[in-house]
C-alpha positions as CSV (number, residue, x, y, z in Angstrom):
1,M,-37.5,-38.4,28.3
2,S,-41.2,-37.7,28.2
3,A,-41.9,-38.8,31.8
4,P,-43.0,-35.4,33.0
5,A,-45.7,-35.3,30.3
6,T,-47.2,-38.5,31.5
7,T,-47.7,-37.1,34.9
8,D,-49.5,-34.1,33.7
9,S,-53.2,-34.5,34.8
10,T,-54.3,-32.9,31.5
11,V,-53.2,-36.0,29.6
12,M,-53.9,-38.7,32.2
13,S,-57.0,-40.6,31.6
14,H,-59.5,-41.6,34.4
15,R,-58.0,-45.1,34.3
16,Q,-54.4,-43.8,34.7
17,V,-55.4,-41.6,37.6
18,L,-57.2,-44.6,39.3
19,E,-54.1,-46.8,38.8
20,A,-51.9,-44.1,40.4
21,L,-54.5,-43.7,43.2
22,S,-54.6,-47.4,44.0
23,G,-51.4,-47.4,46.0
24,L,-52.1,-44.0,47.6
25,L,-55.5,-45.2,48.8
26,L,-53.9,-48.3,50.2
27,V,-51.4,-46.0,52.1
28,L,-54.3,-43.9,53.4
29,F,-56.1,-47.1,54.5
30,V,-53.0,-48.2,56.4
31,A,-52.6,-44.9,58.1
32,M,-56.2,-44.7,59.2
33,L,-56.3,-48.4,60.2
34,S,-53.5,-47.9,62.6
35,G,-55.7,-45.6,64.7
36,T,-59.1,-47.3,64.2
37,V,-58.0,-50.9,64.7
38,V,-57.1,-50.2,68.3
39,S,-60.1,-48.0,69.1
40,T,-62.4,-50.9,70.3
41,A,-59.4,-53.0,71.4
42,L,-57.8,-50.4,73.6
43,P,-59.8,-51.1,76.8
44,Q,-58.6,-54.7,76.5
45,I,-55.1,-53.7,75.6
46,I,-54.7,-51.2,78.5
47,G,-56.4,-53.7,80.8
48,A,-53.9,-56.5,79.8
49,L,-51.0,-54.1,80.4
50,D,-52.5,-52.9,83.7
51,G,-52.6,-49.3,82.4
52,S,-54.6,-46.3,83.7
53,Q,-57.1,-43.9,82.1
54,T,-54.3,-41.4,81.5
55,Q,-52.2,-44.0,79.7
56,Y,-55.3,-45.0,77.7
57,T,-55.5,-41.4,76.5
58,W,-51.8,-41.2,75.8
59,V,-51.7,-44.3,73.6
60,V,-53.8,-42.3,71.2
61,T,-52.3,-38.9,72.0
62,A,-48.7,-40.1,71.4
63,T,-49.4,-41.1,67.8
64,L,-51.3,-37.9,67.1
65,L,-48.6,-35.8,68.7
66,T,-45.7,-37.1,66.6
67,A,-47.9,-37.2,63.5
68,T,-48.8,-33.6,64.2
69,A,-45.2,-32.5,64.8
70,T,-43.8,-34.2,61.7
71,T,-46.6,-33.4,59.2
72,P,-45.3,-29.9,58.2
73,V,-41.8,-31.3,57.8
74,W,-43.1,-34.1,55.5
75,G,-45.1,-31.5,53.5
76,K,-42.0,-29.2,53.1
77,L,-39.9,-32.2,52.1
78,A,-42.5,-33.0,49.4
79,D,-42.0,-29.6,47.9
80,L,-38.3,-30.2,47.7
81,F,-37.7,-34.0,47.1
82,D,-39.2,-37.0,45.3
83,K,-42.7,-37.5,46.6
84,K,-42.8,-41.2,45.8
85,T,-39.6,-41.9,47.8
86,L,-40.9,-39.9,50.7
87,V,-44.1,-41.9,50.8
88,Q,-42.2,-45.2,50.8
89,I,-39.9,-43.9,53.6
90,A,-43.0,-43.0,55.7
91,I,-44.4,-46.6,55.1
92,V,-41.2,-48.2,56.3
93,I,-41.2,-46.0,59.5
94,F,-44.9,-47.0,60.0
95,V,-44.1,-50.7,59.7
96,V,-41.2,-50.6,62.2
97,G,-43.4,-48.7,64.7
98,S,-46.2,-51.2,64.2
99,V,-43.9,-54.2,65.0
100,I,-42.4,-52.5,68.1
101,S,-46.0,-51.7,69.3
102,G,-47.0,-55.3,68.9
103,F,-44.1,-56.5,71.1
104,A,-44.7,-53.9,73.9
105,Q,-44.6,-55.3,77.4
106,S,-46.0,-52.3,79.3
107,A,-48.3,-49.3,78.7
108,G,-45.2,-47.0,78.8
109,Q,-43.5,-49.1,76.1
110,L,-46.6,-49.1,74.0
111,I,-46.9,-45.3,74.2
112,G,-43.3,-44.9,73.1
113,A,-43.7,-47.2,70.2
114,R,-46.9,-45.5,69.1
115,A,-45.1,-42.2,69.2
116,F,-42.5,-43.6,66.8
117,Q,-45.3,-45.0,64.6
118,G,-46.9,-41.6,64.5
119,I,-43.9,-40.2,62.6
120,G,-44.8,-42.5,59.7
121,V,-48.5,-41.8,60.1
122,G,-47.8,-38.1,59.8
123,G,-45.9,-38.7,56.6
124,L,-48.6,-40.8,55.1
125,Q,-51.5,-38.5,56.0
126,A,-49.7,-35.4,54.6
127,L,-48.1,-37.0,51.5
128,V,-51.2,-38.7,50.2
129,Q,-52.9,-35.3,50.0
130,V,-49.8,-33.7,48.4
131,V,-49.4,-36.3,45.7
132,I,-53.1,-36.3,44.8
133,A,-53.0,-32.5,44.5
134,A,-50.0,-32.8,42.2
135,M,-51.9,-35.0,39.8
136,I,-55.5,-33.7,39.8
137,P,-56.9,-30.2,39.5
138,P,-59.0,-28.9,42.4
139,R,-62.3,-29.0,40.4
140,E,-61.8,-32.6,39.4
141,R,-60.4,-33.5,42.9
142,G,-64.0,-33.3,44.3
143,R,-64.8,-36.3,42.1
144,Y,-62.0,-38.4,43.6
145,N,-62.8,-37.3,47.2
146,G,-65.5,-40.0,47.0
147,Y,-62.8,-42.6,46.7
148,L,-61.0,-41.0,49.6
149,G,-64.2,-41.0,51.6
150,G,-64.8,-44.7,50.8
151,V,-61.4,-45.6,52.0
152,M,-61.8,-43.5,55.1
153,A,-65.2,-45.2,55.8
154,L,-63.7,-48.7,55.1
155,A,-60.8,-48.1,57.5
156,T,-63.0,-46.5,60.1
157,V,-65.7,-49.3,60.0
158,G,-63.3,-52.2,59.3
159,G,-60.8,-51.1,61.8
160,P,-63.0,-51.3,65.0
161,L,-64.6,-54.5,63.7
162,L,-61.2,-56.0,62.9
163,G,-59.8,-54.9,66.3
164,G,-62.8,-56.3,68.1
165,L,-62.5,-59.7,66.3
166,I,-58.7,-59.8,67.0
167,V,-59.0,-59.3,70.7
168,D,-62.1,-61.6,70.9
169,T,-60.2,-64.4,69.1
170,S,-58.1,-66.3,71.7
171,W,-55.5,-67.6,69.3
172,L,-54.7,-64.1,68.0
173,G,-54.7,-61.7,70.9
174,W,-54.4,-57.9,71.1
175,R,-50.9,-57.8,69.7
176,W,-52.2,-58.6,66.3
177,C,-54.0,-55.2,66.3
178,F,-50.6,-53.7,65.5
179,F,-49.2,-56.6,63.4
180,I,-52.2,-56.7,61.1
181,G,-51.3,-53.4,59.3
182,V,-47.8,-54.6,58.4
183,P,-48.7,-56.8,55.4
184,V,-51.1,-54.2,54.0
185,A,-48.3,-51.6,54.3
186,V,-45.9,-53.8,52.5
187,I,-48.4,-54.4,49.7
188,A,-48.9,-50.7,49.4
189,L,-45.1,-50.2,49.1
190,F,-44.9,-52.5,46.1
191,V,-48.1,-51.1,44.5
192,L,-46.7,-47.6,44.7
193,Q,-43.4,-48.7,43.2
194,A,-45.4,-50.0,40.2
195,T,-48.1,-47.3,39.7
196,L,-47.0,-44.0,41.2
197,K,-45.2,-41.6,38.8
198,V,-45.2,-37.9,39.7
199,K,-42.9,-35.2,38.4
200,T,-40.3,-34.0,40.8
201,V,-38.7,-30.6,40.7
202,R,-35.4,-30.9,42.5
203,R,-33.8,-27.8,44.1
204,D,-30.2,-27.3,45.2
205,D,-31.0,-24.6,47.8
206,V,-32.8,-27.1,50.2
207,K,-33.3,-25.7,53.7
208,I,-35.5,-27.5,56.2
209,D,-36.6,-25.5,59.2
210,Y,-35.7,-28.2,61.8
211,L,-35.5,-25.6,64.6
212,G,-39.0,-24.3,64.0
213,A,-40.4,-27.9,63.8
214,S,-38.6,-28.8,67.0
215,L,-39.9,-25.8,68.9
216,I,-43.5,-26.5,67.8
217,A,-43.2,-30.2,68.8
218,I,-41.7,-29.5,72.2
219,G,-44.1,-26.6,72.9
220,V,-47.1,-28.6,72.1
221,S,-45.8,-31.6,74.0
222,V,-45.3,-29.6,77.2
223,L,-48.8,-28.2,76.9
224,L,-50.3,-31.7,76.5
225,V,-48.4,-33.1,79.4
226,W,-49.7,-30.3,81.6
227,I,-53.3,-31.0,80.4
228,S,-53.0,-34.7,81.2
229,F,-51.7,-34.2,84.8
230,V,-53.3,-30.9,86.0
231,D,-55.9,-31.2,88.7
232,G,-54.7,-34.7,89.4
233,S,-51.0,-34.7,90.1
234,F,-51.0,-31.0,90.9
235,A,-53.4,-28.1,91.1
236,W,-54.5,-25.6,88.4
237,L,-52.9,-22.8,90.4
238,S,-49.5,-24.3,91.3
239,W,-45.8,-23.7,90.4
240,Q,-46.0,-26.8,88.1
241,S,-48.8,-25.3,86.1
242,F,-47.1,-21.9,85.8
243,A,-43.8,-23.5,84.8
244,M,-45.3,-25.8,82.2
245,V,-47.8,-23.3,80.6
246,G,-45.1,-20.6,80.7
247,A,-42.6,-22.9,79.0
248,S,-45.1,-23.8,76.3
249,V,-46.0,-20.2,75.6
250,V,-42.3,-19.2,75.3
251,L,-41.5,-22.2,73.1
252,L,-44.5,-21.6,70.7
253,G,-43.7,-17.9,70.6
254,A,-40.2,-18.7,69.7
255,A,-41.5,-21.0,67.0
256,I,-43.5,-18.2,65.5
257,A,-40.5,-15.9,65.5
258,V,-38.4,-18.6,63.8
259,E,-41.0,-19.4,61.2
260,A,-41.3,-15.7,60.3
261,R,-37.6,-15.5,59.5
262,A,-36.8,-19.0,58.1
263,A,-36.0,-19.3,54.4
264,E,-38.1,-22.5,54.2
265,P,-40.5,-22.5,57.2
266,V,-42.4,-25.7,58.0
267,V,-45.5,-23.6,58.5
268,P,-45.3,-20.8,55.9
269,L,-46.8,-17.7,57.5
270,R,-47.5,-16.1,54.1
271,I,-49.9,-19.0,53.4
272,V,-51.4,-19.1,56.9
273,K,-52.2,-15.3,56.6
274,Q,-54.5,-15.8,53.6
275,R,-58.1,-15.5,54.6
276,T,-59.2,-18.9,53.1
277,T,-56.3,-20.7,54.7
278,A,-56.6,-19.0,58.1
279,L,-60.4,-19.8,58.3
280,A,-59.8,-23.3,57.0
281,I,-57.2,-23.8,59.7
282,L,-59.5,-22.6,62.4
283,A,-62.3,-24.9,61.2
284,S,-59.9,-27.8,60.9
285,V,-58.7,-27.3,64.4
286,A,-62.3,-27.3,65.7
287,V,-63.3,-30.3,63.6
288,G,-60.2,-32.2,64.6
289,M,-60.7,-31.5,68.3
290,A,-64.3,-32.5,68.1
291,M,-63.9,-35.5,65.9
292,F,-60.8,-37.1,67.3
293,G,-61.5,-36.0,70.9
294,G,-65.0,-37.3,70.8
295,A,-64.9,-40.4,68.6
296,V,-61.9,-41.9,70.4
297,F,-64.0,-42.5,73.5
298,L,-66.9,-44.2,71.7
299,G,-65.3,-47.6,71.9
300,Q,-64.7,-47.1,75.6
301,Y,-68.3,-46.0,76.1
302,F,-69.7,-49.1,74.4
303,Q,-67.4,-51.6,76.2
304,I,-66.9,-50.2,79.6
305,G,-70.0,-48.0,79.9
306,R,-72.4,-50.5,78.2
307,G,-70.7,-53.9,78.6
308,Y,-70.5,-54.8,75.0
309,S,-67.6,-56.9,73.5
310,P,-65.0,-55.3,71.3
311,T,-66.6,-56.9,68.2
312,E,-70.0,-55.6,69.2
313,A,-68.6,-52.2,69.9
314,G,-67.1,-52.1,66.4
315,L,-70.4,-53.0,64.8
316,L,-72.1,-50.3,66.8
317,T,-69.9,-47.6,65.2
318,I,-71.1,-48.5,61.7
319,P,-73.7,-45.6,61.6
320,M,-70.9,-43.0,61.9
321,M,-68.9,-44.6,59.1
322,V,-72.0,-44.8,56.8
323,G,-72.4,-41.1,57.3
324,V,-68.7,-40.4,56.5
325,L,-68.9,-42.6,53.3
326,G,-72.2,-41.3,52.0
327,S,-71.6,-37.6,52.6
328,S,-68.0,-37.6,51.2
329,I,-69.2,-39.3,48.0
330,V,-72.3,-37.1,47.5
331,S,-70.5,-33.8,48.4
332,G,-67.5,-34.7,46.2
333,R,-69.7,-35.4,43.2
334,L,-71.7,-32.2,43.7
335,I,-68.5,-30.1,44.2
336,T,-67.1,-31.4,40.9
337,K,-70.4,-30.6,39.2
338,T,-70.8,-27.1,40.6
339,G,-67.3,-26.1,41.5
340,R,-68.6,-24.7,44.8
341,V,-67.2,-26.0,48.1
342,K,-68.3,-23.6,50.8
343,P,-72.0,-24.8,51.1
344,Y,-70.9,-28.3,51.9
345,I,-68.3,-27.2,54.5
346,V,-71.0,-25.1,56.2
347,V,-73.6,-27.9,56.2
348,G,-71.0,-30.4,57.4
349,A,-69.8,-28.3,60.3
350,A,-73.3,-27.5,61.4
351,T,-74.3,-31.2,61.2
352,L,-71.3,-32.1,63.3
353,V,-72.5,-29.8,66.1
354,L,-76.0,-31.4,66.0
355,G,-74.5,-34.8,66.1
356,F,-72.3,-34.1,69.2
357,L,-75.2,-32.3,70.9
358,A,-77.3,-35.5,70.5
359,L,-74.4,-37.7,71.8
360,G,-74.1,-35.3,74.7
361,Q,-77.4,-36.6,76.0
362,I,-76.3,-40.3,76.3
363,D,-75.8,-42.2,79.6
364,H,-75.3,-45.8,80.6
365,D,-78.8,-46.9,79.4
366,T,-79.6,-44.6,76.4
367,S,-81.4,-46.3,73.5
368,L,-78.9,-47.6,70.9
369,V,-81.2,-46.2,68.2
370,L,-80.6,-42.6,69.5
371,V,-76.9,-43.3,69.9
372,G,-76.7,-44.6,66.3
373,G,-78.7,-41.7,64.9
374,A,-76.3,-39.2,66.6
375,M,-73.3,-41.0,65.3
376,L,-74.8,-40.9,61.8
377,L,-75.0,-37.1,62.1
378,V,-71.4,-36.9,63.3
379,G,-70.3,-39.0,60.3
380,I,-72.2,-36.8,57.8
381,G,-70.6,-33.7,59.3
382,V,-67.1,-35.2,59.1
383,G,-67.5,-36.5,55.6
384,S,-68.9,-33.1,54.3
385,S,-66.2,-30.9,55.9
386,M,-62.9,-32.5,56.6
387,Q,-61.6,-33.2,53.1
388,N,-63.3,-30.2,51.6
389,L,-61.4,-27.8,53.9
390,V,-58.2,-29.1,52.5
391,L,-59.6,-28.7,49.0
392,A,-60.5,-25.1,49.6
393,V,-57.0,-24.3,50.7
394,Q,-55.3,-26.2,47.8
395,N,-57.4,-24.2,45.4
396,T,-55.7,-20.9,46.6
397,V,-52.0,-21.8,46.2
398,P,-49.7,-22.6,43.3
399,L,-48.6,-26.2,42.7
400,K,-45.1,-25.5,44.1
401,D,-46.6,-24.7,47.5
402,I,-49.2,-27.5,47.5
403,G,-47.1,-29.6,49.9
404,A,-46.7,-26.8,52.5
405,A,-50.4,-25.8,52.2
406,S,-51.8,-29.3,52.5
407,S,-49.5,-30.3,55.3
408,T,-50.3,-27.0,57.2
409,I,-54.0,-27.9,57.2
410,A,-53.2,-31.5,58.2
411,F,-50.9,-30.2,60.9
412,F,-53.5,-27.9,62.5
413,R,-56.2,-30.6,62.2
414,S,-54.0,-33.1,63.9
415,L,-53.0,-30.5,66.5
416,G,-56.6,-29.9,67.2
417,G,-57.2,-33.7,67.5
418,T,-54.2,-34.1,69.8
419,I,-55.3,-31.3,72.1
420,G,-58.9,-32.6,71.9
421,V,-58.0,-36.1,72.9
422,S,-55.8,-34.8,75.8
423,V,-58.3,-32.3,77.1
424,L,-61.4,-34.5,76.8
425,G,-59.5,-37.5,78.1
426,A,-58.4,-35.5,81.2
427,V,-62.0,-34.3,81.7
428,L,-63.4,-37.8,81.4
429,A,-60.8,-39.2,83.8
430,R,-61.7,-36.6,86.4
431,R,-65.5,-37.1,86.1
432,V,-65.2,-40.8,86.1
433,E,-63.0,-40.7,89.3
434,D,-65.6,-38.4,91.0
435,H,-68.5,-40.6,90.0
436,I,-66.7,-43.8,91.2
437,T,-65.7,-42.2,94.5
438,R,-69.2,-40.9,95.1
439,D,-71.0,-44.2,94.3
440,L,-68.5,-46.3,96.2
441,T,-68.9,-44.2,99.3
442,A,-72.7,-44.3,98.9
443,A,-72.5,-48.1,98.6
444,G,-70.3,-48.4,101.7
445,I,-67.4,-49.8,99.8
446,P,-63.9,-48.6,100.8
447,V,-62.7,-46.0,98.3
448,S,-59.0,-46.6,98.6
449,G,-57.9,-48.0,95.2
450,G,-61.6,-47.8,94.4
451,G,-61.3,-49.6,91.0
452,G,-61.0,-46.4,89.1
453,G,-57.2,-46.7,88.5
454,S,-57.3,-49.7,86.2
455,L,-59.4,-50.4,83.2
456,N,-59.2,-54.2,83.7
457,L,-62.7,-54.6,85.0
458,N,-62.4,-58.4,85.2
459,V,-60.4,-58.2,88.4
460,L,-63.1,-56.1,90.2
461,P,-66.0,-57.4,92.3
462,D,-69.4,-57.4,90.5
463,A,-70.7,-54.5,92.6
464,V,-67.6,-52.4,91.8
465,Q,-67.8,-53.3,88.1
466,H,-71.4,-52.0,88.0
467,I,-70.4,-48.7,89.6
468,V,-67.4,-48.3,87.2
469,R,-69.6,-49.1,84.1
470,N,-72.2,-46.6,85.2
471,A,-69.5,-43.9,85.8
472,Y,-68.1,-44.3,82.3
473,G,-71.5,-44.5,80.7
474,D,-72.7,-41.3,82.4
475,A,-69.5,-39.3,82.1
476,T,-69.0,-39.8,78.4
477,G,-72.0,-37.6,77.4
478,H,-70.3,-34.6,79.1
479,V,-67.3,-35.1,76.8
480,F,-69.5,-35.0,73.7
481,L,-71.2,-31.8,74.9
482,I,-67.7,-30.2,75.1
483,S,-67.0,-31.5,71.6
484,A,-70.2,-29.8,70.4
485,A,-69.1,-26.5,71.9
486,I,-65.7,-26.8,70.2
487,A,-67.3,-27.7,66.8
488,V,-69.4,-24.4,66.9
489,V,-66.1,-22.6,66.2
490,G,-65.9,-24.6,63.0
491,V,-69.3,-23.4,61.9
492,V,-68.4,-19.8,62.5
493,A,-65.1,-20.2,60.5
494,A,-67.0,-22.0,57.6
495,L,-69.6,-19.2,57.4
496,L,-66.8,-16.6,57.1
497,L,-65.1,-18.4,54.2
498,K,-65.3,-16.6,50.8
499,P,-67.6,-18.3,48.2
500,I,-65.2,-19.7,45.6
501,T,-65.4,-21.6,42.4
502,L,-62.7,-24.3,42.2
503,R,-60.2,-23.9,39.3
504,T,-60.0,-26.5,36.6
505,S,-56.2,-26.1,36.0
506,L,-53.6,-28.1,37.9
507,D,-51.5,-25.0,38.8
508,L,-52.7,-21.6,39.9
509,A,-50.6,-19.9,37.2
510,E,-52.4,-21.8,34.4
511,A,-55.7,-20.2,35.4
512,K,-54.4,-16.7,34.7
513,P,-52.8,-15.1,31.7
514,K,-49.1,-14.3,32.0
515,V,-48.9,-10.7,33.2
516,D,-45.8,-8.8,34.3
517,V,-46.7,-7.7,37.8
518,A,-43.3,-6.4,38.7
519,S,-43.7,-3.0,40.3
């Protein structure tokens, strides 16, 4: 049959590529919506489930953690099995996780369901990049990054708005924040079945490094649990800290040893050691920590710190999404025209730092114009850097390694985001607790159970509500300053990237004449 020929990007028209992209973009939309739709609703959700600030953080962290741990496995599977089938499996896992999340009866159950949902999210995030890379050459891919940016912006703008509307609509309720993605995912499943056709190279010697993946997942999990509870449940210098940090170091060290010897490692060290990949990983970790770690608390700032409704909080995040959409489209078009990617990554990383520095100045009564301008800068930084870092790495590897390379970048970006959310969430919880304790004491209000343990402000007296809101409004700026410091690492890594011109061929081998290099 001639099926493989029809999947070759050199014979696919722009219309055919767009048809194939339609289902993939729906998949990307669903994956991003799962996180953004709860961002503005989460204070209401955790309040309804009588959860704490730590549980608030872990509802986000649980999904990021499992998505991070499974991303390299999905990427490796994409190099070995049918990509279309894998995408559909990831969608089914996502749908099941969404339904379970919607029926959760406690914060603990919700965290567990979100962790399961994250397995599907990890697959969707990794596989969309892999399939697109298998269809479109790097030089042309910049042109389509605008579509990706548009979907990212729509999900990021529409998600908070949709989540806010859902929790503000009495006959729906917060559970529909999780149910709402199910029909979109099912539609994506059928669209992919009809439109997605990619060539699959099957291999008989399939070996998945489950040991390495498990060691990475457990090692990172132990570290994140320590971050969440240190300085609260136990001291920094305590036997618990030494035990958990020591266990994490041993597990991650063992993971590196396993990856170095595995026949099919989930994180191929030969790819990671390349200069472009190594620097892109460093920048992605920094961008992920700054973006996920900072942006996840914006909804909390607007609602708890400023007293806006979930719908209003969603509307207030629009400047950031405008920045993401505009910068991703403009940078994508310019990259396709010039073939150069480094300048846009550098500018994006630097703009991200400036945006977070501006957000670091906010408190409970900062002008919304200033907050909106700072969010616009953050959005421009994200749109100019995040997708282009993946593009730079994909340009350096042959088509047969595109899954491993793409998922490696996604893995470290998600890892950075997971650590960022945990670290910044822990910092925010400690500062909020200190602020509330100080202000309650100054006001002569008993501190015991001082209102800081629950995010359900409606059950608190007016005087305590005011103190809690001010505490969250003032403490959030400190979190963004930390995000800015982290993002500086991304700027340094971007500056050290080699200037490259993106290739116009689908595979690395096509860009070079065949030469016998055996020696």
